[in-house]
C-alpha positions in Angstrom: -35.9 -64.3 94.4 -38.0 -63.9 97.6 -39.0 -66.4 100.4 -42.4 -68.1 100.8 -44.0 -70.0 103.5 -45.4 -73.5 102.6 -48.2 -75.4 103.8 -45.7 -77.0 106.2 -46.0 -73.9 108.6 -47.3 -74.9 111.8 -48.1 -71.2 112.7 -45.9 -71.0 115.5 -45.1 -67.2 114.8 -41.4 -67.6 115.6 -40.5 -66.1 112.1 -42.6 -62.9 112.3 -40.4 -60.9 114.6 -37.4 -62.1 113.0 -38.0 -60.1 109.8 -35.9 -56.9 109.5 -38.6 -55.5 107.1 -41.7 -56.6 108.9 -42.8 -58.6 105.9 -44.2 -61.6 107.7 -47.8 -61.7 109.2 -50.3 -64.2 110.3 -52.7 -65.5 107.6 -55.8 -67.5 108.0 -54.1 -70.7 108.3 -50.4 -70.2 108.0 -48.0 -67.3 108.2 -47.5 -65.2 105.1 -44.4 -63.4 103.5 -45.2 -60.3 101.6 -43.1 -60.8 98.4 -43.4 -57.2 97.8 -41.0 -56.2 100.6 -39.1 -59.3 101.2 -35.4 -58.7 100.7 -34.2 -62.2 102.0 -32.6 -60.1 104.7 -30.0 -58.6 102.3 -28.4 -55.7 103.9 -29.4 -56.9 107.2 -28.2 -60.3 108.0 -25.9 -62.8 106.2 -28.7 -65.5 106.3 -32.5 -65.6 106.0 -33.5 -65.0 109.6 -37.1 -66.7 109.1 -35.4 -69.8 107.7 -32.9 -69.9 110.5 -35.4 -69.6 113.4 -38.2 -71.8 111.9 -38.6 -75.1 113.6 -39.9 -77.0 110.5 -37.6 -77.9 107.7 -38.9 -77.1 104.4 -41.7 -74.5 105.8 -39.8 -71.5 104.4 -38.2 -71.8 100.9 -37.4 -69.5 97.9 -40.3 -68.6 95.8 
């Protein structure tokens, strides 16, 4: 299961530099996670860094 960014995203950009596989990019209205490369930080960190850094609860969830 990969992570996804919901409409709750405020487009602050905090998550983008935290992704170890550079799978987060700015979309038209919110940031997007590329499901094809998201590894949920496995092999890099113990927790999902995008979720940890996101200031909005529920903006980044399991897809």
